[in-house]
DRENLUM-60091 format. One record per residue (C-alpha): residue in three letters; residue number from 1; x, y, z. Coordinates in nm, 3 decimals, padded with zeros to 5 digits. Each point is the difference from the previous one (the first is absolute). Layout:
N
ZALUM kevo gudren    east   north      up
ZALUM  ala    NUM       X       Y       Z
...
//
This chain:
260
ZALUM kevo gudren    east   north      up
ZALUM  met      1  05.268 -01.498 -01.649
ZALUM  ala      2 -00.299 -00.026  00.232
ZALUM  asp      3  00.081 -00.052  00.368
ZALUM  ala      4 -00.235 -00.081  00.291
ZALUM  gly      5  00.120  00.302  00.197
ZALUM  val      6 -00.117  00.250 -00.259
ZALUM  lys      7 -00.319  00.179  00.060
ZALUM  ser      8 -00.197  00.267 -00.198
ZALUM  val      9 -00.132  00.290  00.215
ZALUM  pro     10 -00.292  00.208 -00.113
ZALUM  thr     11  00.061  00.374  00.009
ZALUM  arg     12 -00.109  00.335 -00.159
ZALUM  pro     13  00.201  00.276 -00.156
ZALUM  phe     14  00.143  00.299  00.183
ZALUM  asp     15 -00.038  00.318 -00.207
ZALUM  asp     16  00.319  00.157  00.139
ZALUM  gln     17  00.262 -00.247 -00.130
ZALUM  arg     18  00.125  00.207 -00.294
ZALUM  pro     19  00.381 -00.021  00.037
ZALUM  gly     20  00.242  00.290 -00.067
ZALUM  thr     21  00.332 -00.018 -00.176
ZALUM  ser     22  00.158 -00.169  00.304
ZALUM  gly     23 -00.286 -00.241  00.072
ZALUM  leu     24 -00.281  00.015  00.244
ZALUM  arg     25  00.066  00.199  00.314
ZALUM  lys     26 -00.257  00.050  00.277
ZALUM  pro     27 -00.015  00.028  00.370
ZALUM  val     28  00.072 -00.313  00.204
ZALUM  ser     29 -00.347  00.000  00.115
ZALUM  thr     30 -00.134 -00.015 -00.363
ZALUM  phe     31  00.215 -00.311 -00.067
ZALUM  gln     32 -00.128 -00.163  00.315
ZALUM  gln     33 -00.350 -00.006 -00.123
ZALUM  arg     34 -00.136 -00.348 -00.064
ZALUM  his     35  00.056 -00.105 -00.358
ZALUM  tyr     36  00.188  00.325 -00.092
ZALUM  pro     37  00.357 -00.120 -00.057
ZALUM  glu     38 -00.129 -00.332 -00.144
ZALUM  asn     39 -00.208  00.176 -00.256
ZALUM  tyr     40  00.292  00.202 -00.123
ZALUM  val     41  00.255 -00.290 -00.006
ZALUM  gln     42 -00.263 -00.218 -00.195
ZALUM  ser     43 -00.044  00.289 -00.240
ZALUM  ile     44  00.378  00.002 -00.069
ZALUM  phe     45 -00.024 -00.366 -00.088
ZALUM  asp     46 -00.317  00.041 -00.202
ZALUM  ser     47  00.151  00.287 -00.209
ZALUM  gly     48  00.249 -00.238 -00.163
ZALUM  ala     49  00.293  00.221  00.101
ZALUM  leu     50  00.197 -00.288  00.144
ZALUM  ser     51  00.061 -00.337 -00.176
ZALUM  arg     52 -00.086 -00.317  00.203
ZALUM  ala     53  00.273 -00.178 -00.195
ZALUM  ala     54  00.284  00.167  00.203
ZALUM  pro     55  00.095  00.070  00.356
ZALUM  leu     56 -00.167  00.286  00.200
ZALUM  val     57  00.219  00.221  00.222
ZALUM  ile     58 -00.152  00.127  00.332
ZALUM  gly     59  00.133  00.235  00.254
ZALUM  gly     60 -00.029  00.348  00.132
ZALUM  asp     61  00.143  00.279  00.222
ZALUM  gly     62 -00.098 -00.152  00.326
ZALUM  arg     63 -00.262  00.274  00.095
ZALUM  tyr     64 -00.279 -00.055  00.241
ZALUM  his     65 -00.255 -00.274 -00.130
ZALUM  ser     66  00.256 -00.152 -00.227
ZALUM  gly     67  00.001 -00.339  00.183
ZALUM  pro     68 -00.374 -00.086 -00.042
ZALUM  ala     69 -00.016  00.150 -00.355
ZALUM  leu     70  00.307 -00.193 -00.115
ZALUM  gln     71 -00.157 -00.333  00.122
ZALUM  thr     72 -00.320  00.100 -00.188
ZALUM  val     73  00.189  00.068 -00.319
ZALUM  ala     74  00.192 -00.327  00.014
ZALUM  lys     75 -00.306 -00.224  00.068
ZALUM  met     76 -00.190  00.177 -00.288
ZALUM  ala     77  00.286 -00.044 -00.237
ZALUM  ala     78  00.014 -00.369  00.081
ZALUM  ala     79 -00.367 -00.030 -00.046
ZALUM  asn     80  00.028  00.181 -00.339
ZALUM  asp     81  00.241 -00.265 -00.129
ZALUM  phe     82  00.332  00.179  00.017
ZALUM  pro     83  00.257 -00.294  00.003
ZALUM  val     84  00.269  00.170  00.201
ZALUM  leu     85 -00.003  00.285  00.254
ZALUM  leu     86  00.326  00.181  00.081
ZALUM  val     87 -00.058  00.176  00.339
ZALUM  gly     88  00.256  00.229  00.161
ZALUM  gln     89  00.104 -00.120  00.349
ZALUM  gly     90 -00.207  00.172  00.264
ZALUM  gly     91 -00.226  00.131 -00.277
ZALUM  leu     92  00.269  00.258 -00.085
ZALUM  leu     93  00.110  00.100 -00.345
ZALUM  ser     94  00.083  00.353 -00.127
ZALUM  thr     95 -00.142  00.098 -00.341
ZALUM  pro     96  00.352  00.017 -00.173
ZALUM  ala     97  00.091 -00.337  00.141
ZALUM  ala     98 -00.343 -00.141 -00.117
ZALUM  ser     99  00.087  00.133 -00.351
ZALUM  cys    100  00.340 -00.190  00.025
ZALUM  val    101 -00.158 -00.324  00.114
ZALUM  ile    102 -00.281  00.015 -00.267
ZALUM  arg    103  00.259  00.016 -00.270
ZALUM  lys    104  00.247 -00.250  00.138
ZALUM  arg    105 -00.258 -00.267  00.069
ZALUM  ala    106 -00.202  00.071 -00.313
ZALUM  ala    107 -00.306  00.062  00.221
ZALUM  ala    108 -00.344  00.112 -00.135
ZALUM  gly    109  00.027  00.312  00.219
ZALUM  ala    110 -00.048  00.103  00.357
ZALUM  ile    111 -00.264  00.109  00.247
ZALUM  leu    112  00.162  00.251  00.241
ZALUM  leu    113 -00.166  00.110  00.323
ZALUM  thr    114  00.116  00.356  00.027
ZALUM  ala    115 -00.145  00.358  00.011
ZALUM  ser    116  00.352  00.145 -00.076
ZALUM  his    117  00.054  00.317  00.202
ZALUM  asn    118 -00.350  00.022  00.141
ZALUM  arg    119 -00.024 -00.006  00.374
ZALUM  gly    120 -00.013 -00.348  00.159
ZALUM  gly    121 -00.150 -00.131  00.325
ZALUM  ala    122 -00.359 -00.099  00.095
ZALUM  gly    123 -00.111  00.355 -00.088
ZALUM  gly    124  00.211  00.022 -00.313
ZALUM  asp    125 -00.022 -00.136 -00.354
ZALUM  phe    126  00.034 -00.336 -00.150
ZALUM  gly    127  00.044 -00.096 -00.382
ZALUM  val    128  00.020 -00.259 -00.253
ZALUM  lys    129  00.229  00.038 -00.309
ZALUM  val    130  00.044 -00.221 -00.310
ZALUM  asn    131  00.326 -00.048 -00.187
ZALUM  leu    132  00.013 -00.182 -00.336
ZALUM  ala    133  00.237 -00.259 -00.150
ZALUM  asn    134  00.229  00.275 -00.116
ZALUM  gly    135  00.063  00.103  00.365
ZALUM  gly    136 -00.178  00.332 -00.042
ZALUM  pro    137 -00.329  00.130  00.137
ZALUM  ala    138 -00.326 -00.087 -00.182
ZALUM  pro    139 -00.084  00.288 -00.251
ZALUM  asn    140 -00.323  00.185  00.012
ZALUM  pro    141 -00.188 -00.231 -00.253
ZALUM  ile    142  00.065 -00.294  00.227
ZALUM  met    143 -00.099  00.203  00.310
ZALUM  gln    144 -00.331  00.081 -00.170
ZALUM  ala    145 -00.064 -00.356 -00.092
ZALUM  ile    146  00.043 -00.092  00.374
ZALUM  phe    147 -00.252  00.270  00.094
ZALUM  ala    148 -00.244 -00.131 -00.267
ZALUM  ala    149  00.032 -00.358  00.149
ZALUM  ser    150 -00.060  00.136  00.348
ZALUM  gln    151 -00.329  00.154 -00.112
ZALUM  arg    152 -00.137 -00.327 -00.144
ZALUM  ile    153  00.136 -00.238  00.266
ZALUM  arg    154 -00.247 -00.242  00.159
ZALUM  ser    155  00.230 -00.239  00.176
ZALUM  tyr    156  00.361 -00.056  00.094
ZALUM  arg    157  00.204 -00.317  00.044
ZALUM  thr    158  00.211 -00.073  00.310
ZALUM  met    159  00.127 -00.301  00.198
ZALUM  glu    160 -00.092 -00.145  00.346
ZALUM  gln    161  00.365 -00.051  00.113
ZALUM  ser    162  00.220  00.080  00.293
ZALUM  asp    163  00.204  00.322 -00.023
ZALUM  leu    164  00.343 -00.015 -00.163
ZALUM  asn    165  00.303  00.024  00.234
ZALUM  leu    166  00.165  00.307 -00.159
ZALUM  glu    167  00.300 -00.001  00.217
ZALUM  arg    168  00.162 -00.330 -00.112
ZALUM  ile    169  00.174 -00.003 -00.326
ZALUM  gly    170 -00.087 -00.311 -00.206
ZALUM  leu    171 -00.259 -00.185 -00.197
ZALUM  thr    172 -00.353 -00.084  00.106
ZALUM  thr    173 -00.344 -00.032 -00.178
ZALUM  leu    174 -00.345  00.138 -00.010
ZALUM  gly    175 -00.214 -00.259 -00.161
ZALUM  his    176  00.170 -00.089 -00.327
ZALUM  thr    177  00.200  00.327 -00.001
ZALUM  arg    178  00.365 -00.004  00.091
ZALUM  val    179  00.101  00.291  00.227
ZALUM  glu    180  00.352  00.111  00.038
ZALUM  ile    181  00.090  00.231  00.284
ZALUM  phe    182  00.318  00.179 -00.113
ZALUM  asp    183  00.255  00.252  00.133
ZALUM  pro    184 -00.153  00.333 -00.127
ZALUM  val    185  00.338  00.173 -00.006
ZALUM  ala    186  00.250 -00.258 -00.153
ZALUM  asp    187 -00.092  00.032 -00.376
ZALUM  tyr    188 -00.011  00.383  00.004
ZALUM  ala    189  00.331  00.030  00.192
ZALUM  ala    190  00.158 -00.229 -00.252
ZALUM  leu    191 -00.144  00.211 -00.286
ZALUM  met    192  00.140  00.323  00.153
ZALUM  glu    193  00.344 -00.170  00.044
ZALUM  ser    194 -00.004 -00.107 -00.361
ZALUM  met    195 -00.073  00.366 -00.107
ZALUM  phe    196  00.243  00.201  00.222
ZALUM  asp    197  00.359 -00.024  00.107
ZALUM  phe    198 -00.047 -00.116  00.360
ZALUM  asp    199  00.373 -00.013  00.060
ZALUM  arg    200  00.045  00.369 -00.066
ZALUM  leu    201 -00.318  00.091  00.174
ZALUM  ser    202  00.113 -00.198  00.306
ZALUM  arg    203  00.335  00.189  00.009
ZALUM  leu    204 -00.193  00.325 -00.026
ZALUM  leu    205 -00.223 -00.086  00.296
ZALUM  ser    206  00.282 -00.123  00.218
ZALUM  gly    207  00.206  00.320 -00.046
ZALUM  asp    208  00.012  00.311  00.219
ZALUM  arg    209 -00.094  00.247 -00.268
ZALUM  phe    210 -00.358 -00.124 -00.084
ZALUM  arg    211 -00.293 -00.010  00.243
ZALUM  leu    212 -00.335 -00.144 -00.078
ZALUM  arg    213 -00.334  00.013  00.167
ZALUM  tyr    214 -00.266 -00.235 -00.146
ZALUM  asp    215 -00.372  00.071  00.073
ZALUM  ala    216 -00.209 -00.317 -00.052
ZALUM  met    217 -00.324  00.194 -00.023
ZALUM  his    218 -00.240 -00.285 -00.063
ZALUM  ala    219  00.146 -00.270  00.223
ZALUM  ile    220  00.001 -00.257 -00.259
ZALUM  thr    221  00.330  00.144 -00.115
ZALUM  gly    222  00.170 -00.075  00.324
ZALUM  pro    223  00.077 -00.366 -00.070
ZALUM  tyr    224  00.154  00.116 -00.337
ZALUM  ala    225  00.216  00.257  00.166
ZALUM  gln    226  00.129 -00.259  00.254
ZALUM  glu    227  00.098 -00.248 -00.271
ZALUM  ile    228  00.132  00.253 -00.265
ZALUM  leu    229  00.141  00.279  00.194
ZALUM  val    230  00.106 -00.173  00.327
ZALUM  arg    231  00.080 -00.354 -00.094
ZALUM  arg    232  00.124  00.030 -00.356
ZALUM  leu    233  00.151  00.346  00.002
ZALUM  gly    234  00.107  00.016  00.365
ZALUM  ala    235 -00.175  00.334  00.092
ZALUM  pro    236 -00.011  00.045  00.380
ZALUM  cys    237 -00.344 -00.030  00.148
ZALUM  trp    238 -00.089  00.157  00.332
ZALUM  arg    239 -00.362 -00.138  00.015
ZALUM  pro    240 -00.114 -00.345 -00.054
ZALUM  cys    241 -00.124 -00.010 -00.358
ZALUM  ser    242 -00.231 -00.294  00.096
ZALUM  glu    243 -00.229  00.264  00.168
ZALUM  ala    244 -00.105  00.103 -00.350
ZALUM  thr    245 -00.204 -00.326 -00.035
ZALUM  arg    246 -00.246  00.102  00.270
ZALUM  pro    247 -00.351  00.088 -00.140
ZALUM  ile    248 -00.019  00.356 -00.138
ZALUM  ser    249 -00.213  00.218  00.228
ZALUM  gly    250 -00.046  00.371  00.023
ZALUM  pro    251  00.251  00.241 -00.165
ZALUM  leu    252  00.269 -00.153 -00.214
ZALUM  pro    253  00.282 -00.144  00.201
ZALUM  thr    254  00.346  00.116 -00.054
ZALUM  ala    255  00.199 -00.314  00.094
ZALUM  thr    256  00.260 -00.154 -00.098
ZALUM  ala    257  00.354  00.009 -00.119
ZALUM  thr    258  00.215  00.307  00.051
ZALUM  gly    259  00.361  00.083 -00.019
ZALUM  thr    260 -00.037  00.337  00.175
//
């Protein structure tokens, strides 16, 4: 459905947008080039990998440059006629949790802003990853179709709209697209509780014979540790797990939950 806020922006291909098995990973400075992230995101849409008839999940690991990149993806998705966007609160959503949400909400797939274990920060790396409707990562033929689209792109679609408030859970809109800001941890924590015996695990963690140290590595896992290990399983926590939501910068952090 056309919207007055939608605009088409002329562009030219970048010859270095061939993705690997885990999406497109490049230095932050590369993604900060004018038109660079927009070209790649439009190429994802143009490749046909994601159906416009279902919601699109958006999130990432919270690394440097995630904020502006997520706003770009959301506005472009709305301009490209996705009816519903499911966006993790704060722009956060781990890859396993994204898979859970995709399947639970019958979404078309997800665009995830992550460079996995690559170094973060202004001098580090950034990345864009695509998961499909089955919850899994896009296979190589899809990635090659995205690259092919990136080499013939001549314009991309976006919206002239104010940025989303990513901190407030609830419903809003971008043009005719409904946007739901959701708790990025709740569905995944519920899935884990349905798969494992949390009562027995809680007794294990509360006893004197078992000690646990949890290394969050990429800080996106910190909120999941807080909800699952601390709140639901009762593990002691000597360091505020919320620290893990700070933007990833430099060497991988080692926050959060620990029982040692």
